[in-house]
mmJSON file of the N, C-alpha and C atoms, coordinates in Angstrom:
{"data_MODEL":{"atom_site":{
"group_PDB":["ATOM","ATOM","ATOM","ATOM","ATOM","ATOM","ATOM","ATOM","ATOM","ATOM","ATOM","ATOM","ATOM","ATOM","ATOM","ATOM","ATOM","ATOM","ATOM","ATOM","ATOM","ATOM","ATOM","ATOM","ATOM","ATOM","ATOM","ATOM","ATOM","ATOM","ATOM","ATOM","ATOM","ATOM","ATOM","ATOM","ATOM","ATOM","ATOM","ATOM","ATOM","ATOM","ATOM","ATOM","ATOM","ATOM","ATOM","ATOM","ATOM","ATOM","ATOM","ATOM","ATOM","ATOM","ATOM","ATOM","ATOM","ATOM","ATOM","ATOM","ATOM","ATOM","ATOM","ATOM","ATOM","ATOM","ATOM","ATOM","ATOM","ATOM","ATOM","ATOM","ATOM","ATOM","ATOM","ATOM","ATOM","ATOM","ATOM","ATOM","ATOM","ATOM","ATOM","ATOM","ATOM","ATOM","ATOM","ATOM","ATOM","ATOM","ATOM","ATOM","ATOM","ATOM","ATOM","ATOM","ATOM","ATOM","ATOM","ATOM","ATOM","ATOM","ATOM","ATOM","ATOM","ATOM","ATOM","ATOM","ATOM","ATOM","ATOM","ATOM","ATOM","ATOM","ATOM","ATOM","ATOM","ATOM","ATOM","ATOM","ATOM","ATOM","ATOM","ATOM","ATOM","ATOM","ATOM","ATOM","ATOM","ATOM","ATOM","ATOM","ATOM","ATOM","ATOM","ATOM","ATOM","ATOM","ATOM","ATOM","ATOM","ATOM","ATOM","ATOM","ATOM","ATOM","ATOM","ATOM","ATOM","ATOM","ATOM","ATOM","ATOM","ATOM","ATOM","ATOM","ATOM","ATOM","ATOM","ATOM","ATOM","ATOM","ATOM","ATOM","ATOM","ATOM","ATOM","ATOM","ATOM","ATOM","ATOM","ATOM","ATOM","ATOM","ATOM","ATOM","ATOM","ATOM","ATOM","ATOM","ATOM","ATOM","ATOM","ATOM","ATOM","ATOM","ATOM","ATOM","ATOM","ATOM","ATOM","ATOM","ATOM","ATOM","ATOM","ATOM","ATOM","ATOM","ATOM","ATOM","ATOM","ATOM","ATOM","ATOM","ATOM","ATOM","ATOM","ATOM","ATOM","ATOM","ATOM","ATOM","ATOM"],
"id":[1,2,3,4,5,6,7,8,9,10,11,12,13,14,15,16,17,18,19,20,21,22,23,24,25,26,27,28,29,30,31,32,33,34,35,36,37,38,39,40,41,42,43,44,45,46,47,48,49,50,51,52,53,54,55,56,57,58,59,60,61,62,63,64,65,66,67,68,69,70,71,72,73,74,75,76,77,78,79,80,81,82,83,84,85,86,87,88,89,90,91,92,93,94,95,96,97,98,99,100,101,102,103,104,105,106,107,108,109,110,111,112,113,114,115,116,117,118,119,120,121,122,123,124,125,126,127,128,129,130,131,132,133,134,135,136,137,138,139,140,141,142,143,144,145,146,147,148,149,150,151,152,153,154,155,156,157,158,159,160,161,162,163,164,165,166,167,168,169,170,171,172,173,174,175,176,177,178,179,180,181,182,183,184,185,186,187,188,189,190,191,192,193,194,195,196,197,198,199,200,201,202,203,204,205,206,207,208,209,210,211,212,213],
"type_symbol":["N","C","C","N","C","C","N","C","C","N","C","C","N","C","C","N","C","C","N","C","C","N","C","C","N","C","C","N","C","C","N","C","C","N","C","C","N","C","C","N","C","C","N","C","C","N","C","C","N","C","C","N","C","C","N","C","C","N","C","C","N","C","C","N","C","C","N","C","C","N","C","C","N","C","C","N","C","C","N","C","C","N","C","C","N","C","C","N","C","C","N","C","C","N","C","C","N","C","C","N","C","C","N","C","C","N","C","C","N","C","C","N","C","C","N","C","C","N","C","C","N","C","C","N","C","C","N","C","C","N","C","C","N","C","C","N","C","C","N","C","C","N","C","C","N","C","C","N","C","C","N","C","C","N","C","C","N","C","C","N","C","C","N","C","C","N","C","C","N","C","C","N","C","C","N","C","C","N","C","C","N","C","C","N","C","C","N","C","C","N","C","C","N","C","C","N","C","C","N","C","C","N","C","C","N","C","C","N","C","C","N","C","C"],
"label_atom_id":["N","CA","C","N","CA","C","N","CA","C","N","CA","C","N","CA","C","N","CA","C","N","CA","C","N","CA","C","N","CA","C","N","CA","C","N","CA","C","N","CA","C","N","CA","C","N","CA","C","N","CA","C","N","CA","C","N","CA","C","N","CA","C","N","CA","C","N","CA","C","N","CA","C","N","CA","C","N","CA","C","N","CA","C","N","CA","C","N","CA","C","N","CA","C","N","CA","C","N","CA","C","N","CA","C","N","CA","C","N","CA","C","N","CA","C","N","CA","C","N","CA","C","N","CA","C","N","CA","C","N","CA","C","N","CA","C","N","CA","C","N","CA","C","N","CA","C","N","CA","C","N","CA","C","N","CA","C","N","CA","C","N","CA","C","N","CA","C","N","CA","C","N","CA","C","N","CA","C","N","CA","C","N","CA","C","N","CA","C","N","CA","C","N","CA","C","N","CA","C","N","CA","C","N","CA","C","N","CA","C","N","CA","C","N","CA","C","N","CA","C","N","CA","C","N","CA","C","N","CA","C","N","CA","C","N","CA","C","N","CA","C","N","CA","C","N","CA","C"],
"label_alt_id":[null,null,null,null,null,null,null,null,null,null,null,null,null,null,null,null,null,null,null,null,null,null,null,null,null,null,null,null,null,null,null,null,null,null,null,null,null,null,null,null,null,null,null,null,null,null,null,null,null,null,null,null,null,null,null,null,null,null,null,null,null,null,null,null,null,null,null,null,null,null,null,null,null,null,null,null,null,null,null,null,null,null,null,null,null,null,null,null,null,null,null,null,null,null,null,null,null,null,null,null,null,null,null,null,null,null,null,null,null,null,null,null,null,null,null,null,null,null,null,null,null,null,null,null,null,null,null,null,null,null,null,null,null,null,null,null,null,null,null,null,null,null,null,null,null,null,null,null,null,null,null,null,null,null,null,null,null,null,null,null,null,null,null,null,null,null,null,null,null,null,null,null,null,null,null,null,null,null,null,null,null,null,null,null,null,null,null,null,null,null,null,null,null,null,null,null,null,null,null,null,null,null,null,null,null,null,null,null,null,null,null,null,null],
"label_comp_id":["MET","MET","MET","PRO","PRO","PRO","PHE","PHE","PHE","ALA","ALA","ALA","ASN","ASN","ASN","PHE","PHE","PHE","LYS","LYS","LYS","ILE","ILE","ILE","PRO","PRO","PRO","ALA","ALA","ALA","GLN","GLN","GLN","THR","THR","THR","LEU","LEU","LEU","THR","THR","THR","GLU","GLU","GLU","GLN","GLN","GLN","GLN","GLN","GLN","LYS","LYS","LYS","GLU","GLU","GLU","GLN","GLN","GLN","ILE","ILE","ILE","ILE","ILE","ILE","THR","THR","THR","ARG","ARG","ARG","THR","THR","THR","THR","THR","THR","GLU","GLU","GLU","LEU","LEU","LEU","TYR","TYR","TYR","VAL","VAL","VAL","GLU","GLU","GLU","ILE","ILE","ILE","TYR","TYR","TYR","GLY","GLY","GLY","GLU","GLU","GLU","ARG","ARG","ARG","ALA","ALA","ALA","ARG","ARG","ARG","ALA","ALA","ALA","THR","THR","THR","THR","THR","THR","MET","MET","MET","VAL","VAL","VAL","LEU","LEU","LEU","VAL","VAL","VAL","GLU","GLU","GLU","GLU","GLU","GLU","VAL","VAL","VAL","ALA","ALA","ALA","ASP","ASP","ASP","GLY","GLY","GLY","GLY","GLY","GLY","TRP","TRP","TRP","GLY","GLY","GLY","ILE","ILE","ILE","GLY","GLY","GLY","GLY","GLY","GLY","ASP","ASP","ASP","VAL","VAL","VAL","LEU","LEU","LEU","THR","THR","THR","LEU","LEU","LEU","ALA","ALA","ALA","ARG","ARG","ARG","LEU","LEU","LEU","GLN","GLN","GLN","GLN","GLN","GLN","PRO","PRO","PRO","THR","THR","THR","GLY","GLY","GLY","ASP","ASP","ASP"],
"label_asym_id":["A","A","A","A","A","A","A","A","A","A","A","A","A","A","A","A","A","A","A","A","A","A","A","A","A","A","A","A","A","A","A","A","A","A","A","A","A","A","A","A","A","A","A","A","A","A","A","A","A","A","A","A","A","A","A","A","A","A","A","A","A","A","A","A","A","A","A","A","A","A","A","A","A","A","A","A","A","A","A","A","A","A","A","A","A","A","A","A","A","A","A","A","A","A","A","A","A","A","A","A","A","A","A","A","A","A","A","A","A","A","A","A","A","A","A","A","A","A","A","A","A","A","A","A","A","A","A","A","A","A","A","A","A","A","A","A","A","A","A","A","A","A","A","A","A","A","A","A","A","A","A","A","A","A","A","A","A","A","A","A","A","A","A","A","A","A","A","A","A","A","A","A","A","A","A","A","A","A","A","A","A","A","A","A","A","A","A","A","A","A","A","A","A","A","A","A","A","A","A","A","A","A","A","A","A","A","A","A","A","A","A","A","A"],
"label_entity_id":["1","1","1","1","1","1","1","1","1","1","1","1","1","1","1","1","1","1","1","1","1","1","1","1","1","1","1","1","1","1","1","1","1","1","1","1","1","1","1","1","1","1","1","1","1","1","1","1","1","1","1","1","1","1","1","1","1","1","1","1","1","1","1","1","1","1","1","1","1","1","1","1","1","1","1","1","1","1","1","1","1","1","1","1","1","1","1","1","1","1","1","1","1","1","1","1","1","1","1","1","1","1","1","1","1","1","1","1","1","1","1","1","1","1","1","1","1","1","1","1","1","1","1","1","1","1","1","1","1","1","1","1","1","1","1","1","1","1","1","1","1","1","1","1","1","1","1","1","1","1","1","1","1","1","1","1","1","1","1","1","1","1","1","1","1","1","1","1","1","1","1","1","1","1","1","1","1","1","1","1","1","1","1","1","1","1","1","1","1","1","1","1","1","1","1","1","1","1","1","1","1","1","1","1","1","1","1","1","1","1","1","1","1"],
"label_seq_id":[1,1,1,2,2,2,3,3,3,4,4,4,5,5,5,6,6,6,7,7,7,8,8,8,9,9,9,10,10,10,11,11,11,12,12,12,13,13,13,14,14,14,15,15,15,16,16,16,17,17,17,18,18,18,19,19,19,20,20,20,21,21,21,22,22,22,23,23,23,24,24,24,25,25,25,26,26,26,27,27,27,28,28,28,29,29,29,30,30,30,31,31,31,32,32,32,33,33,33,34,34,34,35,35,35,36,36,36,37,37,37,38,38,38,39,39,39,40,40,40,41,41,41,42,42,42,43,43,43,44,44,44,45,45,45,46,46,46,47,47,47,48,48,48,49,49,49,50,50,50,51,51,51,52,52,52,53,53,53,54,54,54,55,55,55,56,56,56,57,57,57,58,58,58,59,59,59,60,60,60,61,61,61,62,62,62,63,63,63,64,64,64,65,65,65,66,66,66,67,67,67,68,68,68,69,69,69,70,70,70,71,71,71],
"pdbx_PDB_ins_code":[null,null,null,null,null,null,null,null,null,null,null,null,null,null,null,null,null,null,null,null,null,null,null,null,null,null,null,null,null,null,null,null,null,null,null,null,null,null,null,null,null,null,null,null,null,null,null,null,null,null,null,null,null,null,null,null,null,null,null,null,null,null,null,null,null,null,null,null,null,null,null,null,null,null,null,null,null,null,null,null,null,null,null,null,null,null,null,null,null,null,null,null,null,null,null,null,null,null,null,null,null,null,null,null,null,null,null,null,null,null,null,null,null,null,null,null,null,null,null,null,null,null,null,null,null,null,null,null,null,null,null,null,null,null,null,null,null,null,null,null,null,null,null,null,null,null,null,null,null,null,null,null,null,null,null,null,null,null,null,null,null,null,null,null,null,null,null,null,null,null,null,null,null,null,null,null,null,null,null,null,null,null,null,null,null,null,null,null,null,null,null,null,null,null,null,null,null,null,null,null,null,null,null,null,null,null,null,null,null,null,null,null,null],
"Cartn_x":[-159.056,-158.422,-159.337,-159.74,-160.517,-159.694,-160.343,-159.653,-160.548,-160.01,-160.74,-159.854,-160.452,-159.721,-160.419,-159.733,-160.246,-159.543,-160.316,-159.747,-160.121,-159.075,-159.316,-158.658,-159.149,-158.47,-157.046,-156.106,-154.703,-154.492,-153.661,-153.236,-154.375,-155.422,-156.521,-156.507,-155.73,-155.629,-154.184,-153.996,-152.656,-152.274,-150.989,-150.539,-151.261,-151.513,-152.227,-153.667,-154.336,-155.707,-155.751,-154.775,-154.73,-154.451,-153.617,-153.375,-154.645,-155.463,-156.734,-157.677,-157.714,-158.548,-158.112,-156.827,-156.282,-156.589,-156.319,-156.53,-158.001,-158.863,-160.293,-160.931,-160.499,-161.018,-160.629,-159.364,-158.902,-159.706,-159.929,-160.714,-162.127,-162.726,-164.09,-164.113,-163.139,-163.067,-162.87,-162.044,-161.842,-163.122,-163.895,-165.192,-166.13,-166.089,-167.002,-166.514,-165.218,-164.685,-163.925,-163.641,-162.878,-161.389,-160.662,-159.256,-158.416,-158.853,-158.098,-157.958,-158.851,-158.813,-157.712,-157.246,-156.264,-155.034,-154.455,-153.192,-153.34,-154.545,-154.723,-155.508,-155.926,-156.701,-155.78,-156.152,-155.397,-156.228,-155.676,-156.372,-155.455,-156.007,-155.256,-155.885,-155.092,-155.566,-154.848,-155.605,-155.032,-155.399,-154.418,-154.663,-154.864,-155.957,-156.276,-155.915,-155.212,-154.79,-156.016,-155.826,-156.898,-157.417,-158.72,-159.336,-159.298,-158.785,-158.658,-159.818,-160.964,-162.135,-163.391,-164.519,-165.775,-166.964,-168.086,-169.339,-170.417,-171.221,-172.32,-171.872,-170.672,-170.153,-169.477,-169.43,-168.796,-167.418,-166.404,-165.061,-165.039,-164.479,-164.382,-162.953,-162.89,-161.624,-161.741,-160.609,-160.608,-161.366,-161.176,-161.883,-163.389,-163.83,-165.276,-165.807,-165.032,-165.476,-165.586,-164.808,-164.812,-165.887,-166.582,-167.657,-168.839,-169.516,-170.728,-171.77,-172.539,-173.524,-174.818,-175.043,-176.257,-177.461,-177.2,-178.297,-178.962],
"Cartn_y":[-33.393,-32.176,-31.002,-30.217,-29.011,-28.012,-27.344,-26.398,-25.197,-23.985,-22.774,-21.912,-21.348,-20.508,-19.145,-18.112,-16.751,-15.994,-15.399,-14.587,-13.15,-12.29,-10.911,-9.971,-8.747,-7.803,-7.546,-7.531,-7.331,-6.035,-6.128,-4.986,-4.27,-5.03,-4.436,-4.845,-5.872,-6.293,-6.251,-5.974,-6.017,-7.467,-7.676,-9.006,-9.477,-8.562,-8.908,-9.331,-8.657,-9.03,-10.397,-10.678,-12.002,-13.09,-12.772,-13.697,-13.966,-12.92,-13.106,-14.02,-13.881,-14.769,-16.207,-16.423,-17.788,-18.353,-17.549,-17.995,-18.275,-17.336,-17.506,-18.627,-18.787,-19.886,-21.22,-21.325,-22.564,-22.822,-21.794,-21.968,-22.409,-21.9,-22.314,-23.817,-24.264,-25.685,-26.526,-26.06,-26.788,-26.862,-25.779,-25.797,-26.841,-26.972,-27.89,-29.346,-29.564,-30.916,-31.426,-30.508,-30.898,-30.579,-30.701,-30.339,-31.093,-32.273,-33.079,-32.363,-31.408,-30.686,-29.647,-29.165,-28.06,-28.367,-29.503,-29.826,-30.023,-30.264,-30.535,-29.451,-28.422,-27.367,-26.486,-26.312,-25.458,-24.263,-23.055,-21.837,-21.087,-20.749,-20.079,-18.708,-17.651,-16.28,-15.854,-15.735,-15.376,-13.932,-13.159,-11.804,-11.831,-11.224,-11.173,-9.778,-9.716,-8.446,-7.572,-6.263,-5.324,-5.556,-5.694,-5.935,-7.394,-8.26,-9.677,-10.54,-9.927,-10.694,-9.91,-10.541,-9.858,-10.602,-9.9,-10.477,-10.096,-11.068,-10.789,-10.266,-10.654,-10.201,-8.848,-8.202,-6.903,-7.073,-6.458,-6.495,-5.578,-6.104,-5.294,-4.771,-3.52,-2.917,-2.365,-2.076,-1.529,-0.199,0.622,1.924,1.691,0.713,0.451,-0.093,-0.945,-1.49,-0.408,0.665,1.713,2.762,2.668,3.641,3.418,4.51,4.358,3.531,2.749,1.862,2.573,3.745,4.482,4.019,3.347,2.891,4.025],
"Cartn_z":[-189.155,-188.774,-189.118,-188.116,-188.39,-189.187,-190.155,-191.015,-191.3,-191.159,-191.486,-192.385,-193.41,-194.354,-194.446,-193.984,-194.036,-195.171,-196.045,-197.121,-196.795,-196.712,-196.318,-197.318,-197.459,-198.333,-197.804,-198.708,-198.336,-197.549,-196.532,-195.727,-194.99,-194.633,-193.871,-192.405,-192.069,-190.684,-190.228,-188.965,-188.39,-188.099,-187.812,-187.443,-186.172,-185.239,-184.015,-184.329,-185.234,-185.585,-186.264,-187.12,-187.742,-186.687,-185.722,-184.613,-183.824,-183.631,-182.93,-183.68,-185.004,-185.834,-185.642,-185.689,-185.549,-184.158,-183.12,-181.758,-181.464,-181.825,-181.524,-182.336,-183.574,-184.369,-183.782,-183.359,-182.707,-181.453,-180.641,-179.425,-179.71,-180.782,-181.173,-181.482,-182.301,-182.611,-181.364,-180.423,-179.176,-178.376,-178.351,-177.647,-178.248,-179.57,-180.238,-180.193,-180.495,-180.617,-179.404,-178.475,-177.302,-177.501,-176.421,-176.391,-177.416,-177.79,-178.758,-180.105,-180.408,-181.676,-181.756,-180.605,-180.6,-181.43,-181.255,-181.925,-183.439,-183.906,-185.338,-186.073,-185.359,-185.981,-186.831,-188.128,-189.015,-189.385,-189.232,-189.602,-190.569,-191.723,-192.761,-193.01,-192.841,-193.141,-194.395,-195.485,-196.782,-197.131,-197.543,-197.998,-199.5,-199.946,-201.361,-201.879,-202.987,-203.579,-203.908,-203.752,-204.053,-205.464,-205.596,-206.884,-207.321,-206.456,-206.789,-206.37,-206.073,-205.69,-205.984,-205.899,-206.186,-205.617,-205.609,-205.139,-206.153,-206.549,-207.466,-208.819,-209.261,-210.533,-210.499,-209.331,-209.192,-208.522,-209.115,-208.566,-207.334,-206.256,-205.036,-204.866,-204.471,-204.123,-202.695,-202.106,-200.759,-200.728,-201.737,-201.782,-201.831,-202.599,-202.677,-201.353,-200.693,-199.413,-198.328,-198.449,-197.466,-197.717,-198.843,-199.129,-198.184,-197.8,-196.974,-197.727,-196.961,-197.576,-197.898,-197.364,-197.658,-196.825,-195.708,-194.863,-194.175],
"occupancy":[1.0,1.0,1.0,1.0,1.0,1.0,1.0,1.0,1.0,1.0,1.0,1.0,1.0,1.0,1.0,1.0,1.0,1.0,1.0,1.0,1.0,1.0,1.0,1.0,1.0,1.0,1.0,1.0,1.0,1.0,1.0,1.0,1.0,1.0,1.0,1.0,1.0,1.0,1.0,1.0,1.0,1.0,1.0,1.0,1.0,1.0,1.0,1.0,1.0,1.0,1.0,1.0,1.0,1.0,1.0,1.0,1.0,1.0,1.0,1.0,1.0,1.0,1.0,1.0,1.0,1.0,1.0,1.0,1.0,1.0,1.0,1.0,1.0,1.0,1.0,1.0,1.0,1.0,1.0,1.0,1.0,1.0,1.0,1.0,1.0,1.0,1.0,1.0,1.0,1.0,1.0,1.0,1.0,1.0,1.0,1.0,1.0,1.0,1.0,1.0,1.0,1.0,1.0,1.0,1.0,1.0,1.0,1.0,1.0,1.0,1.0,1.0,1.0,1.0,1.0,1.0,1.0,1.0,1.0,1.0,1.0,1.0,1.0,1.0,1.0,1.0,1.0,1.0,1.0,1.0,1.0,1.0,1.0,1.0,1.0,1.0,1.0,1.0,1.0,1.0,1.0,1.0,1.0,1.0,1.0,1.0,1.0,1.0,1.0,1.0,1.0,1.0,1.0,1.0,1.0,1.0,1.0,1.0,1.0,1.0,1.0,1.0,1.0,1.0,1.0,1.0,1.0,1.0,1.0,1.0,1.0,1.0,1.0,1.0,1.0,1.0,1.0,1.0,1.0,1.0,1.0,1.0,1.0,1.0,1.0,1.0,1.0,1.0,1.0,1.0,1.0,1.0,1.0,1.0,1.0,1.0,1.0,1.0,1.0,1.0,1.0,1.0,1.0,1.0,1.0,1.0,1.0,1.0,1.0,1.0,1.0,1.0,1.0],
"B_iso_or_equiv":[0.0,0.0,0.0,0.0,0.0,0.0,0.0,0.0,0.0,0.0,0.0,0.0,0.0,0.0,0.0,0.0,0.0,0.0,0.0,0.0,0.0,0.0,0.0,0.0,0.0,0.0,0.0,0.0,0.0,0.0,0.0,0.0,0.0,0.0,0.0,0.0,0.0,0.0,0.0,0.0,0.0,0.0,0.0,0.0,0.0,0.0,0.0,0.0,0.0,0.0,0.0,0.0,0.0,0.0,0.0,0.0,0.0,0.0,0.0,0.0,0.0,0.0,0.0,0.0,0.0,0.0,0.0,0.0,0.0,0.0,0.0,0.0,0.0,0.0,0.0,0.0,0.0,0.0,0.0,0.0,0.0,0.0,0.0,0.0,0.0,0.0,0.0,0.0,0.0,0.0,0.0,0.0,0.0,0.0,0.0,0.0,0.0,0.0,0.0,0.0,0.0,0.0,0.0,0.0,0.0,0.0,0.0,0.0,0.0,0.0,0.0,0.0,0.0,0.0,0.0,0.0,0.0,0.0,0.0,0.0,0.0,0.0,0.0,0.0,0.0,0.0,0.0,0.0,0.0,0.0,0.0,0.0,0.0,0.0,0.0,0.0,0.0,0.0,0.0,0.0,0.0,0.0,0.0,0.0,0.0,0.0,0.0,0.0,0.0,0.0,0.0,0.0,0.0,0.0,0.0,0.0,0.0,0.0,0.0,0.0,0.0,0.0,0.0,0.0,0.0,0.0,0.0,0.0,0.0,0.0,0.0,0.0,0.0,0.0,0.0,0.0,0.0,0.0,0.0,0.0,0.0,0.0,0.0,0.0,0.0,0.0,0.0,0.0,0.0,0.0,0.0,0.0,0.0,0.0,0.0,0.0,0.0,0.0,0.0,0.0,0.0,0.0,0.0,0.0,0.0,0.0,0.0,0.0,0.0,0.0,0.0,0.0,0.0],
"pdbx_formal_charge":[null,null,null,null,null,null,null,null,null,null,null,null,null,null,null,null,null,null,null,null,null,null,null,null,null,null,null,null,null,null,null,null,null,null,null,null,null,null,null,null,null,null,null,null,null,null,null,null,null,null,null,null,null,null,null,null,null,null,null,null,null,null,null,null,null,null,null,null,null,null,null,null,null,null,null,null,null,null,null,null,null,null,null,null,null,null,null,null,null,null,null,null,null,null,null,null,null,null,null,null,null,null,null,null,null,null,null,null,null,null,null,null,null,null,null,null,null,null,null,null,null,null,null,null,null,null,null,null,null,null,null,null,null,null,null,null,null,null,null,null,null,null,null,null,null,null,null,null,null,null,null,null,null,null,null,null,null,null,null,null,null,null,null,null,null,null,null,null,null,null,null,null,null,null,null,null,null,null,null,null,null,null,null,null,null,null,null,null,null,null,null,null,null,null,null,null,null,null,null,null,null,null,null,null,null,null,null,null,null,null,null,null,null],
"auth_seq_id":[1,1,1,2,2,2,3,3,3,4,4,4,5,5,5,6,6,6,7,7,7,8,8,8,9,9,9,10,10,10,11,11,11,12,12,12,13,13,13,14,14,14,15,15,15,16,16,16,17,17,17,18,18,18,19,19,19,20,20,20,21,21,21,22,22,22,23,23,23,24,24,24,25,25,25,26,26,26,27,27,27,28,28,28,29,29,29,30,30,30,31,31,31,32,32,32,33,33,33,34,34,34,35,35,35,36,36,36,37,37,37,38,38,38,39,39,39,40,40,40,41,41,41,42,42,42,43,43,43,44,44,44,45,45,45,46,46,46,47,47,47,48,48,48,49,49,49,50,50,50,51,51,51,52,52,52,53,53,53,54,54,54,55,55,55,56,56,56,57,57,57,58,58,58,59,59,59,60,60,60,61,61,61,62,62,62,63,63,63,64,64,64,65,65,65,66,66,66,67,67,67,68,68,68,69,69,69,70,70,70,71,71,71],
"auth_comp_id":["MET","MET","MET","PRO","PRO","PRO","PHE","PHE","PHE","ALA","ALA","ALA","ASN","ASN","ASN","PHE","PHE","PHE","LYS","LYS","LYS","ILE","ILE","ILE","PRO","PRO","PRO","ALA","ALA","ALA","GLN","GLN","GLN","THR","THR","THR","LEU","LEU","LEU","THR","THR","THR","GLU","GLU","GLU","GLN","GLN","GLN","GLN","GLN","GLN","LYS","LYS","LYS","GLU","GLU","GLU","GLN","GLN","GLN","ILE","ILE","ILE","ILE","ILE","ILE","THR","THR","THR","ARG","ARG","ARG","THR","THR","THR","THR","THR","THR","GLU","GLU","GLU","LEU","LEU","LEU","TYR","TYR","TYR","VAL","VAL","VAL","GLU","GLU","GLU","ILE","ILE","ILE","TYR","TYR","TYR","GLY","GLY","GLY","GLU","GLU","GLU","ARG","ARG","ARG","ALA","ALA","ALA","ARG","ARG","ARG","ALA","ALA","ALA","THR","THR","THR","THR","THR","THR","MET","MET","MET","VAL","VAL","VAL","LEU","LEU","LEU","VAL","VAL","VAL","GLU","GLU","GLU","GLU","GLU","GLU","VAL","VAL","VAL","ALA","ALA","ALA","ASP","ASP","ASP","GLY","GLY","GLY","GLY","GLY","GLY","TRP","TRP","TRP","GLY","GLY","GLY","ILE","ILE","ILE","GLY","GLY","GLY","GLY","GLY","GLY","ASP","ASP","ASP","VAL","VAL","VAL","LEU","LEU","LEU","THR","THR","THR","LEU","LEU","LEU","ALA","ALA","ALA","ARG","ARG","ARG","LEU","LEU","LEU","GLN","GLN","GLN","GLN","GLN","GLN","PRO","PRO","PRO","THR","THR","THR","GLY","GLY","GLY","ASP","ASP","ASP"],
"auth_asym_id":["A","A","A","A","A","A","A","A","A","A","A","A","A","A","A","A","A","A","A","A","A","A","A","A","A","A","A","A","A","A","A","A","A","A","A","A","A","A","A","A","A","A","A","A","A","A","A","A","A","A","A","A","A","A","A","A","A","A","A","A","A","A","A","A","A","A","A","A","A","A","A","A","A","A","A","A","A","A","A","A","A","A","A","A","A","A","A","A","A","A","A","A","A","A","A","A","A","A","A","A","A","A","A","A","A","A","A","A","A","A","A","A","A","A","A","A","A","A","A","A","A","A","A","A","A","A","A","A","A","A","A","A","A","A","A","A","A","A","A","A","A","A","A","A","A","A","A","A","A","A","A","A","A","A","A","A","A","A","A","A","A","A","A","A","A","A","A","A","A","A","A","A","A","A","A","A","A","A","A","A","A","A","A","A","A","A","A","A","A","A","A","A","A","A","A","A","A","A","A","A","A","A","A","A","A","A","A","A","A","A","A","A","A"],
"auth_atom_id":["N","CA","C","N","CA","C","N","CA","C","N","CA","C","N","CA","C","N","CA","C","N","CA","C","N","CA","C","N","CA","C","N","CA","C","N","CA","C","N","CA","C","N","CA","C","N","CA","C","N","CA","C","N","CA","C","N","CA","C","N","CA","C","N","CA","C","N","CA","C","N","CA","C","N","CA","C","N","CA","C","N","CA","C","N","CA","C","N","CA","C","N","CA","C","N","CA","C","N","CA","C","N","CA","C","N","CA","C","N","CA","C","N","CA","C","N","CA","C","N","CA","C","N","CA","C","N","CA","C","N","CA","C","N","CA","C","N","CA","C","N","CA","C","N","CA","C","N","CA","C","N","CA","C","N","CA","C","N","CA","C","N","CA","C","N","CA","C","N","CA","C","N","CA","C","N","CA","C","N","CA","C","N","CA","C","N","CA","C","N","CA","C","N","CA","C","N","CA","C","N","CA","C","N","CA","C","N","CA","C","N","CA","C","N","CA","C","N","CA","C","N","CA","C","N","CA","C","N","CA","C","N","CA","C","N","CA","C","N","CA","C","N","CA","C","N","CA","C"],
"pdbx_PDB_model_num":[1,1,1,1,1,1,1,1,1,1,1,1,1,1,1,1,1,1,1,1,1,1,1,1,1,1,1,1,1,1,1,1,1,1,1,1,1,1,1,1,1,1,1,1,1,1,1,1,1,1,1,1,1,1,1,1,1,1,1,1,1,1,1,1,1,1,1,1,1,1,1,1,1,1,1,1,1,1,1,1,1,1,1,1,1,1,1,1,1,1,1,1,1,1,1,1,1,1,1,1,1,1,1,1,1,1,1,1,1,1,1,1,1,1,1,1,1,1,1,1,1,1,1,1,1,1,1,1,1,1,1,1,1,1,1,1,1,1,1,1,1,1,1,1,1,1,1,1,1,1,1,1,1,1,1,1,1,1,1,1,1,1,1,1,1,1,1,1,1,1,1,1,1,1,1,1,1,1,1,1,1,1,1,1,1,1,1,1,1,1,1,1,1,1,1,1,1,1,1,1,1,1,1,1,1,1,1,1,1,1,1,1,1]
}}}
């Protein structure tokens, strides 16, 4: 069974955007494995609470993610 797990900052995507992630991910698996994969493809979109994750030892918050990168 194909499985994809997306972890996103809480309350940053609409229900429609989460539906798009699920639909497009399923379609990608179908393109790769064929139509037989559709019925068994599981896509999980998990919302992570603000400050509940980090990268490189730094805690990430929504405010920090929205800051300009300085490029």
